Every structure is written in C-alpha cells, then in structure tokens.
C-alpha positions as CSV (number, residue, x, y, z in Angstrom):
1,M,0.2,0.0,0.1
2,N,1.5,3.3,-0.9
3,S,1.6,6.2,1.5
4,D,-1.4,8.1,-0.1
5,L,-3.8,5.3,0.3
6,S,-2.8,4.9,3.7
7,I,-3.2,8.2,4.8
8,L,-6.7,8.3,2.8
9,I,-7.7,4.9,5.2
10,T,-6.4,6.6,8.3
11,I,-8.4,9.9,7.7
12,G,-11.7,8.0,6.4
13,K,-11.3,5.6,10.0
14,R,-10.7,8.7,12.2
15,A,-13.8,10.4,10.3
16,Y,-15.9,7.3,11.3
17,A,-14.7,7.4,14.5
18,E,-15.8,10.8,15.0
19,K,-19.3,10.2,13.5
20,D,-18.5,12.1,10.4
21,L,-19.9,9.7,8.3
22,R,-20.1,11.5,5.0
23,Q,-16.4,12.3,5.3
24,A,-15.6,9.0,6.1
25,E,-17.4,7.5,3.4
26,K,-15.9,10.1,0.5
27,T,-12.5,9.4,1.8
28,L,-12.9,5.7,2.2
29,R,-14.5,5.6,-1.4
30,E,-11.4,7.6,-2.7
31,A,-8.9,5.1,-1.0
32,M,-10.8,2.1,-3.1
33,A,-10.7,4.1,-5.9
34,G,-7.0,4.2,-5.6
35,G,-6.8,0.5,-5.3
36,A,-7.3,-0.3,-1.5
37,N,-9.6,-2.8,-1.7
38,Y,-9.8,-4.3,2.0
39,P,-12.2,-6.0,3.9
40,D,-12.2,-3.4,7.0
41,I,-12.8,-0.7,4.5
42,H,-16.1,-2.4,2.7
43,Y,-17.2,-3.3,6.6
44,T,-16.9,0.3,7.8
45,L,-18.6,1.6,4.7
46,G,-21.2,-1.1,5.5
47,L,-22.0,0.4,8.9
48,I,-22.2,3.7,7.5
49,Y,-25.0,2.6,4.7
50,H,-26.7,1.0,7.7
51,Q,-26.7,3.8,9.9
52,W,-28.3,5.8,7.0
53,G,-30.6,3.3,6.4
54,K,-29.2,2.0,3.1
55,L,-29.5,-1.7,4.2
56,E,-29.1,-3.1,0.7
57,E,-26.0,-1.0,0.3
58,A,-24.9,-2.1,3.5
59,V,-25.4,-5.7,2.6
60,R,-23.2,-5.3,-0.6
61,E,-20.3,-3.9,1.6
62,F,-20.7,-6.6,4.1
63,K,-20.6,-9.3,1.5
64,S,-17.6,-7.8,-0.2
65,S,-15.7,-7.8,3.1
66,I,-16.6,-11.4,3.7
67,S,-15.4,-12.4,0.2
68,L,-12.0,-10.9,1.1
69,N,-12.1,-12.4,4.9
70,P,-14.6,-15.1,5.1
71,E,-13.8,-15.5,8.9
72,Y,-14.7,-11.4,9.8
73,T,-16.7,-12.2,12.4
74,E,-18.0,-8.5,12.6
75,A,-19.0,-8.4,8.8
76,L,-20.9,-11.6,9.6
77,L,-22.8,-10.5,12.5
78,S,-23.5,-7.1,10.8
79,L,-24.8,-9.1,7.7
80,S,-26.9,-11.0,9.6
81,I,-28.6,-8.0,11.6
82,T,-28.7,-6.5,8.2
83,L,-30.5,-9.2,6.6
84,S,-32.9,-9.8,9.4
85,E,-34.1,-6.1,9.4
86,L,-34.7,-6.8,5.3
87,G,-36.7,-9.7,6.2
88,R,-34.3,-12.2,4.5
89,Y,-34.7,-14.1,7.7
90,E,-32.9,-17.8,6.2
91,E,-30.1,-15.8,4.9
92,A,-29.4,-13.9,8.3
93,R,-29.6,-17.2,9.9
94,A,-27.0,-18.6,7.7
95,A,-24.8,-15.7,8.4
96,H,-25.1,-15.7,12.0
97,Q,-24.2,-19.6,11.9
98,K,-21.2,-18.7,9.8
99,A,-20.3,-16.0,12.5
100,A,-20.4,-18.7,15.3
101,D,-18.6,-21.1,13.5
102,S,-15.7,-18.3,13.0
103,M,-15.7,-18.1,16.8
104,T,-14.1,-21.5,17.0
105,R,-10.7,-20.5,15.2
106,P,-7.8,-20.6,17.5
107,G,-7.5,-17.9,20.0
108,M,-11.3,-17.0,20.3
109,M,-11.9,-19.7,22.9
110,T,-11.7,-19.5,26.4
111,P,-9.2,-22.0,27.9
112,G,-10.9,-24.6,30.0
113,N,-14.4,-24.2,29.0
114,Q,-14.4,-24.0,25.2
115,P,-18.2,-23.9,24.7
116,A,-18.8,-21.2,27.3
117,G,-16.0,-19.1,25.5
118,K,-17.4,-19.3,22.2
119,I,-21.0,-18.3,23.5
120,A,-19.6,-15.5,25.5
121,N,-17.1,-14.2,22.7
122,L,-20.2,-14.3,20.1
123,H,-22.5,-12.2,22.4
124,A,-19.6,-9.7,23.1
125,E,-18.9,-9.3,19.4
126,L,-22.6,-8.8,18.9
127,G,-22.7,-6.3,21.6
128,A,-19.6,-4.3,20.2
129,L,-21.6,-4.3,16.7
130,Y,-24.9,-3.1,18.4
131,L,-23.0,-0.4,20.0
132,A,-21.2,0.9,16.7
133,L,-24.5,1.0,15.0
134,G,-26.0,3.1,17.9
135,K,-28.3,0.4,19.1
136,T,-27.4,0.7,23.0
137,E,-30.2,-1.2,24.3
138,D,-29.3,-4.2,22.0
139,A,-25.7,-3.8,23.1
140,I,-26.6,-4.0,26.8
141,E,-28.6,-7.1,26.3
142,E,-25.8,-8.8,24.4
143,Y,-23.3,-7.9,27.2
144,R,-25.4,-9.1,29.8
145,K,-25.9,-12.8,28.0
146,S,-22.1,-12.8,27.5
147,L,-21.5,-12.0,31.4
148,S,-24.0,-14.6,32.2
149,V,-21.8,-17.2,30.5
150,A,-18.4,-15.6,31.4
151,P,-18.9,-13.5,34.9
152,G,-15.4,-13.5,35.8
153,F,-14.3,-11.4,32.6
154,P,-13.8,-7.9,33.8
155,D,-13.4,-6.7,30.2
156,L,-17.1,-7.8,29.3
157,R,-18.4,-5.8,32.3
158,I,-16.6,-2.7,31.2
159,R,-18.1,-3.1,28.1
160,L,-21.5,-3.3,29.6
161,A,-20.6,-0.1,31.6
162,I,-19.8,1.7,28.5
163,A,-23.3,0.7,26.9
164,L,-25.1,1.7,29.8
165,R,-23.2,5.1,29.7
166,E,-23.9,5.8,26.0
167,A,-27.6,4.7,26.9
168,G,-27.4,7.4,29.4
169,R,-27.9,5.2,32.2
170,L,-25.1,6.4,34.1
171,E,-25.5,5.3,37.4
172,E,-26.3,1.5,36.1
173,G,-23.0,1.8,34.5
174,L,-21.3,3.0,37.6
175,A,-22.6,0.2,39.4
176,E,-21.0,-2.4,36.8
177,L,-17.7,-0.6,37.0
178,E,-17.7,-0.6,41.1
179,K,-18.1,-4.4,40.8
180,T,-15.2,-4.6,38.7
181,I,-13.3,-2.5,40.7
182,A,-14.1,-4.3,43.9
183,D,-13.1,-7.8,42.1
184,R,-9.9,-6.3,40.5
185,P,-8.9,-2.8,41.9
186,G,-5.7,-2.6,39.5
187,V,-7.7,-2.9,36.3
188,V,-6.9,0.6,34.7
189,S,-9.5,0.8,32.1
190,A,-12.5,0.2,34.7
191,L,-10.8,3.0,36.7
192,A,-10.7,5.2,33.6
193,Q,-14.4,4.4,32.8
194,Q,-15.5,5.3,36.3
195,G,-13.8,8.6,36.1
196,V,-15.6,9.3,32.8
197,I,-19.1,8.4,34.5
198,L,-18.5,10.0,37.4
199,Y,-17.5,13.3,35.6
200,L,-20.4,13.1,33.5
201,L,-22.7,13.0,36.9
202,G,-21.1,15.9,38.0
203,R,-18.9,14.3,40.6
204,K,-15.7,15.9,39.2
205,E,-13.3,15.3,42.2
206,E,-14.3,11.7,42.4
207,A,-13.8,11.7,39.0
208,R,-10.2,13.0,39.3
209,G,-9.4,10.5,42.2
210,A,-10.6,7.5,39.8
211,W,-8.3,8.7,37.1
212,E,-5.2,9.3,39.3
213,K,-5.6,6.0,40.7
214,A,-5.7,4.6,36.9
215,L,-2.6,6.8,36.0
216,Y,-0.7,5.7,39.5
217,R,-1.0,1.9,37.9
218,D,-0.6,3.2,34.2
219,P,1.9,6.3,34.3
220,R,2.2,6.1,30.6
221,N,-1.6,6.0,29.9
222,K,-2.0,9.1,27.5
223,L,-5.6,9.0,27.3
224,V,-6.1,9.1,31.3
225,Q,-3.6,11.9,31.3
226,L,-5.7,13.7,28.7
227,Y,-8.8,13.3,31.2
228,L,-7.0,14.6,34.1
229,N,-5.5,17.8,31.9
230,A,-8.9,18.6,30.8
231,L,-10.3,18.5,34.1
232,E,-7.6,20.7,35.7
233,R,-8.4,23.4,32.9
234,E,-11.9,23.1,33.8
235,L,-11.5,23.4,37.5
236,R,-9.2,26.4,37.1
237,S,-10.8,28.2,34.6
238,G,-14.3,27.8,36.7
C-alpha cells in the first residue's frame, strides 16, 4: 500500500470514529478508487450505509468484506443483523451460523471451557456491533448475555458499563464498574471509565480520584492523562 492510500484510509477511519459519516464515506471511497480493496474498508462502509438506512448497500459492502475475509466475524454478524431487518431471515440465520463457526478459530476460545467461551465471545461481538450501530439497548442485552456465561471477565463488564453510559444509564454503568473494581482494583480501564461516568454525573473530584488511581497504575496512559489535564483546566477556569 502506498503512503497516499494509507493516509486516506487513516483519515476515513478517523472520520468514522468521530461520527463524520459523510467524510468517512467520501474518503474511504477515494481510497478504494486508488486500489485499496480491503475487508475492513468494506466493513466500515457497510456500517455507514446501515446507519443511513441504506440496507441493501450495507449488505453489498458486508458481503464484499466477507468475500475478502470469510472469517471476519464482525462483518458476518453485521450482515446477519441487516438481512434480518430486510426480512431475509434464512440468509440472516446462515450468516449468523457462519459467525458462530468463525468463533471456534484459534485464539477466540476461553481456555478450560471452550463452549462457554464461544458463546460469550459471540454475544460480546454482537454487543460491540450493536454499539457501533448506535443500538445501545441491544448492545446492553448482548453484553449481559455474555456476562451470564462468563461472569469473571472484567473486560465484558467494562463493555457493558460503556454501553449503559452511551444509553444515558449512568448510575447503572457506574455500578457495573464498581463491581469490577471491587473484584480487581488494579484494572486501569475500569478506573478510567469510572472517572468518565463520575465526571458526567457532575462528581468531578471523585472523577479526578479515579483517574489518578488509573494513572498511578499506568503512568504512560495518555488517555487518562488527557482526561486529568482537561479536568484541571476546567476546574482552574471555573
């Protein structure tokens, strides 16, 4: 891949992350016109078209992604959801089964309990997909299902907390993070997310405390440092 294409892809993905969907589509299309035919680009375009309600175009992009990487779990799940919304239930079930099968590949299973790991991972993948599509309640449901199978995984509870936060259910999200921190006090991502929710609740001094604990455990965490710097500026100007 030449440097110009790499820059276009980076700009396009950043625009998508920042929810500038029109810029993301335009830039990724330019990259494809220049020869960047990659599964993650088709997948991102599929997500964009899904959010715009252009479901047939989304299906086309998800299928293109899968043709390039048949085990692309997120694309398979996205295709399944979109086909269901179009009323194409048999195709949707087939895509969902392929996604479930793809979870058996090496590295996707939980040591010691492979069936449980497969189920938990599948629900977690669905949760992440629903969250990317802005379907927060569906994401919450999938993360809860994942936790019911694998309750000891802190990352799943943190993802649930993030989905609850995105749904505006801040107190519930905070409660999930507190469970994680009580079990594993040193999980930096839980402390960081706890700070975010405390800040959104207006509990800024408590937010600072959570971020300081996170930074103490991971002094090079740039995101937590950014949160703290922004909070300090806000408190000084206030």
